[in-house]
N, C-alpha and C positions, 0 to 999 in steps of 0.2 A: 433497585433491581439490577441483577448482574447484566453486564454488557457482553461478556465473552464466555462462551461455553466450549469446553474442551472434551473431546472423546478420542478413543483410539480403537482402531479396527485392524487386527493383524499388525503389520508394521507401519500402518498409515495413521498419522495423527491428523485430526480435523479440528480446526478452530472456527466456530460459528459466531458471527456477529449478530446479536439479537437482543436488544433492550426493549423490544415492543414498540419502539418509535423509529427514530431516524439513525440510530447507531452513531450518534455524534461522539466525537473524541474529546474527552476531558481527563482529569487526573485519574479517575477510577478506570477509565478505558485503558490508559497506558499502563497502569499498575496490573490490571487483570491480563492484558496482552503479554506483558513481560513475564508474568507467572506462567501463562500457558506455554510460552516459548521455552521456559525452563523445564516444564513438564515434558515437552516433546523431546528435549535432549536427554532428560533423565530416563525416559521410557525407551530410549534407543530407537526412536522412530526412523524409518528409512526415507520417509517423505512427509511433507506437511501440506495440507490443503486448507485454504481460507475460503469460507463461504458465508452466506447470509440468508436471512429468510426471504421468501418470495417478495419481489418488488423493491428491495432496498439492500444494498451492501453497506454503504456508509455515506452520509452527507458531509463528512469531514469534521473540522473542529467545531466545538460548541461556541457559536458566535455570541450567545448570551453571556457566556463566562468572560470572554476577552475584555469587554469594556469595564468590568468590575476589578480588573487587576491593576496593581501598581506597575511602574516600569520594571522594577526588580522581579515582580511576579511574572510579568510577560516574558522577560528574558529567560527565566527558569522554565516556564511552561513551554516556550518555543524550543528550548534546548532539549527538553524531555521528548517533545514531538519528534525532533530531528534524530535523537539517539535511538528512539524506538523504531522509527521507519528504517533507519540505516542498519539497525540490528537485523531486521527482516531482509534487507538488501544483501547483507553479508552472512546470512544464516548458513551454517555449515551443511545442512541437508537440503535436497531439492524442495522448492516451494511452488505451489500452484494456487492462483486465485481462480475460483470457479463459482459462478453465481448467475442468477436471473434477477436483475434489478439495477437501480440507479447507483452510480459511484461518482461522487462529485468531490473535488478538492482532495482532502485527505483520503477519501475512499479510493479515488483514482490513484493517488500516490502509493497507497498500500498495494494496490493491484499491480502497478508498474514495478514495485520493489520485488515482486515475486519472479521466479525464474520462468514461469509460464502463465499466461493470462488467457482464460477461457470464459467466454460470455455467452449467455443465452440470447438468441435473436428475440427482439421484442421492442416495445415502445419505451425504451430506457435511455437514460442520458449518462454519458461518460464525459467528464469535463474537468479540466484544470481551470477554475474560474477566478483565481486570485487577482489577476490584473483587472478583470471586470469589476471586482469587489474592492478595488483601490488598495490592494495588498501586494507586498513584495513577493516575488518568487526568488528565494535565496539560492545560493549555489548548490546546496545539498539537495533541494527539491529538483532543480534543473538536472543535476546528475542522475537522479533516479529516473526522472521522466525520459531523459534522452537515451537511457539504456533500453527503453521499450518503444519509444516513438521514433520512426525512421527520420533521418535528418531533413528530408524535404518537407516534413510536416511540423518541424519545431516551431516555426514562426506562427502558424495558424493555431496550433494546439496550445502553445504557451503564451506568446505575446498577445495573440488575438482572442484567447479564451474560447476557442471554438468548442461547441458541444457536439458530440458524435453519438449516433445510435450505435448499438453493438455491431450492426451490419456495416455501417460506414467505417467504424474503427477497424473492423476485420479487413475491409477492402483497402484500407490505408496501411495495413500491416502493423497496426497498433495492438490489436487483439490477435493472439496466435491461433485460436480455435473458436469458430462460431458454432454453437450448439443449437439445434433446431427446436428442441423441446425442453421445457423445464424439468420434466421427468427424467431426462437423460443427463442432467448436469453432473450429479454426483457419480453416476455410473461411468460416465466418460472420464471424469477427473480421476477416479480411483484406478481406472485401467491405465491411464497415462502415468499416475503416481507409482503403481506397481512396476511398470516398465522402468521408471527412473530408479527404483529401488535396486535394480540389477547392477547399476553402476557401482564402482568401488567407492565406498563412503569416504575414506581418508583422502583419496585422490580428488574426489569431487570438492571436498571442503578446502583442501590446499590450493586447488586450481582457482576456485572462486575467490579465495583470499588474495591470491597473487594477481588476479585480474582486476580487483576492485579496491584493494587496500590503499594504494597510493592516492587515488582520487578522493576517497573518503577522507583521508587525513588532510588533504589539501582544502577541501570545502569546510571541514570543521575548524581548521586553523584560522579561517577568516569569518567564521560564523558569528561570533559575538560582535565584532567590529561592524560587519555588514548589517546585522539586525539592529544594533543600537543606533547606527547612523540613520537608518530608515525610521525607526520609532521617534527619534528626537526631531527629525526634519519634517516628517510628513503625517504624523498622527497627533491627535490632541485628546 
C-alpha cells in the first residue's frame, strides 16, 4: 500500500501520509516522499503542506525493520533518513506541517523540519523519544529539532524525551499554531500557505539556503563517524 499521497490545489502542493496504519518510515516511505518532493518542484508549487489522516501523522522509523539490517544496511538506511529529512529542512519553497494526530520520533522530526508547524488540539502525543528507546540523537536530528524547539526546552524535549500534547507544545513555542478543530486543519493551513505564496520564491529559497546550508554540511560531515561509533559501541 502506498504511504505517500500527493495532490495539488492551485499553487499548493499537499503531501498526505496515510498507509492505513502508523505511517512508519521505511525504504518505500523515503522513496515515495522523495518522488512527491520532486513533483512539488516540477509543478511549480508555491508552498507545500504535509498532513496525515485523523489520529496519526507518523510513528517514525519502522522499528521492525531495523533489527533485520546488517551494519552496512543500517548505515545506508540512516543516511537515507537523514538526507530525506534534511531535504525537507532545506526545501526551496515554504513548507507547513498541519495535522490532527500523533507525531513521534521521525514524525516529529519531519514536523520540525517544516517552516511552520500547525497542530490540532487533542489527546495526541508529540515526542522525540530516541533517548528513551536507547537510541542516539545524531547532530542532524538535533539541528532540525533545535530549529523549532526554543532553547529553554532542548533538554527536556531531546535529552529527557518529554512527550507533549499539542497544547503543551504550543504553550512552549514548539508548535506555531494550535488549531481548535480537526475540520479547520486544512482550511487554516491553506490560508497560511497562500499567504506564504505571496513571498518572492527565489529570494525565499536563497535565504533559506543561506541560513541553513553551513550547519547542514557540518552535521553531515560527521554523520557516518558519529553513527558508526554509536552502532559499534552500544548496539548488538
